[in-house]
C-alpha positions as a printed NumPy array, in Angstrom:
array([[ 11.501,  -0.057,  23.506],
       [ 11.686,  -2.21 ,  20.368],
       [ 11.573,  -1.203,  16.756],
       [  9.188,   1.415,  15.416],
       [  7.803,  -0.355,  12.296],
       [  6.098,  -3.638,  11.401],
       [  5.354,  -5.301,   8.077],
       [  1.847,  -6.721,   7.862],
       [  1.257,  -9.626,   5.484],
       [ -2.329, -10.051,   4.361],
       [ -4.075, -13.309,   3.477],
       [ -3.487, -14.442,  -0.083],
       [ -5.827, -16.681,  -2.05 ],
       [ -3.728, -16.66 ,  -5.229],
       [ -0.494, -18.339,  -4.135],
       [ -0.039, -21.744,  -2.583],
       [  0.708, -21.95 ,   1.114],
       [  4.202, -23.209,   0.254],
       [  4.876, -20.28 ,  -2.121],
       [  4.006, -17.799,   0.619],
       [  6.16 , -19.625,   3.171],
       [  9.133, -19.564,   0.794],
       [  8.68 , -15.856,   0.052],
       [  8.403, -15.002,   3.761],
       [ 11.648, -16.906,   4.365],
       [ 13.338, -15.059,   1.5  ],
       [ 12.092, -11.664,   2.692],
       [ 12.718, -11.993,   6.414],
       [ 15.507, -14.543,   6.693],
       [ 13.509, -16.585,   9.197],
       [ 13.419, -20.362,   9.242],
       [ 10.732, -22.601,   7.798],
       [  8.862, -23.07 ,  11.071],
       [  8.545, -19.326,  11.749],
       [  7.574, -18.62 ,   8.124],
       [  4.911, -21.347,   8.395],
       [  3.528, -19.756,  11.592],
       [  3.36 , -16.314,   9.938],
       [  1.67 , -17.732,   6.83 ],
       [ -0.827, -19.703,   8.911],
       [ -1.717, -16.626,  10.973],
       [ -2.224, -14.519,   7.839],
       [ -4.365, -17.289,   6.352],
       [ -6.523, -17.859,   9.428],
       [ -6.779, -14.295,  10.81 ],
       [ -6.531, -12.328,   7.559],
       [ -3.189, -10.722,   8.428],
       [ -0.002, -11.273,  10.381],
       [  3.004,  -9.258,  11.479],
       [  5.802, -10.874,   9.504],
       [  8.663,  -8.529,  10.372],
       [  9.454,  -5.732,  12.834],
       [ 12.422,  -3.424,  12.443],
       [ 13.716,  -0.11 ,  11.168],
       [ 11.772,   1.503,   8.312],
       [ 14.427,   0.848,   5.639],
       [ 14.6  ,  -2.833,   6.576],
       [ 10.792,  -3.055,   6.471],
       [ 10.774,  -1.506,   2.996],
       [ 13.25 ,  -4.151,   1.824],
       [ 11.062,  -6.937,   3.242],
       [  8.004,  -5.469,   1.482],
       [  9.852,  -5.26 ,  -1.861],
       [ 10.733,  -8.95 ,  -1.63 ],
       [  7.232, -10.027,  -0.572],
       [  5.702,  -7.976,  -3.374],
       [  7.942,  -9.674,  -5.981],
       [  5.183, -12.289,  -6.185],
       [  2.417,  -9.732,  -5.589],
       [  1.678, -10.515,  -1.951],
       [ -0.307,  -7.782,  -0.204],
       [  1.577,  -5.965,   2.527],
       [  1.52 ,  -2.804,   4.59 ],
       [  4.067,  -1.056,   6.8  ],
       [  2.643,   0.281,  10.063],
       [  3.985,   1.783,  13.262],
       [  4.838,  -1.107,  15.568],
       [  1.973,  -1.7  ,  17.953],
       [ -0.443,   0.033,  15.579],
       [ -1.696,  -3.001,  13.714]])
């Protein structure tokens, strides 16, 4: 069935690509390559799912991403 929530990361024109990659790594615990893929998707498509999990875990990811004022949203998984 999978997890019920996803964190959406929106494109950011304020931070460098590298800053976003580093913050995605910090927030999600993923490696550089996966964080790069997420950042590239958000940059090229306007948004990307950067994390899927339980609601409390998603809220933690959002808090970390928003430390540097990245735009995020939590949605029901599959609803993005």
